[in-house]
N, C-alpha and C positions, 0 to 999 in steps of 0.2 A: 820922449827920447829922440835925439837926432843923431844922424850919422853922416859921415863924409864918404862918398863913393870914390874909391881909388881906381878901380878898373871894372869893366864889364866883359863877360865872356858868354857867347851864345850857348844855350843848353844843348845844342845838337852836336857836341863834340864826338869824335869817334869813340867807340866802346873801349873802355880801359884808359881813356885819357881824362885827366882831371886838371886842366890848366888853371882854373880858379883856385883850387886847393893848393896847387904848386906855387902860384903867385902869392897867396896868403901866407904860406909857409916861409917864403923868402922875405916877406914884409915882417913877419914875426921874428925871424932871425936877425933882422936889422933893427929891432926894437919897437916896431909898430904893432899895436894890439889888433891886428887884422882878423876879420871873421868873414866867412862866406855865407851869403843869404841868397835865396831865390826870389827873383822878381817875376811873379806869375804873369803880369800884364805884358811884359816884354819878352817873356820866355828866355830869361838870361840869368846867369849867376853873377852876383855883385860882390866884389871884395870891398868891405867897408871897415872904417874905424870909428869909434865913438866920437861924436861931435860935441861942441859946447852949446848948451841951451842958453838962449838969450832971455832969461827970466829976470 
């Protein structure tokens, strides 16, 4: 499975702040099937959409 990263947000946001979730919700409202995933290597939340596999 591949995915396209739309935006990155640092994991150290202030308590109670969810910028990645808010951005993903805006994308979903605009018709993009956005999801938030955690990138452990970079300690960041990524907003992604499904990509096209090149099979």
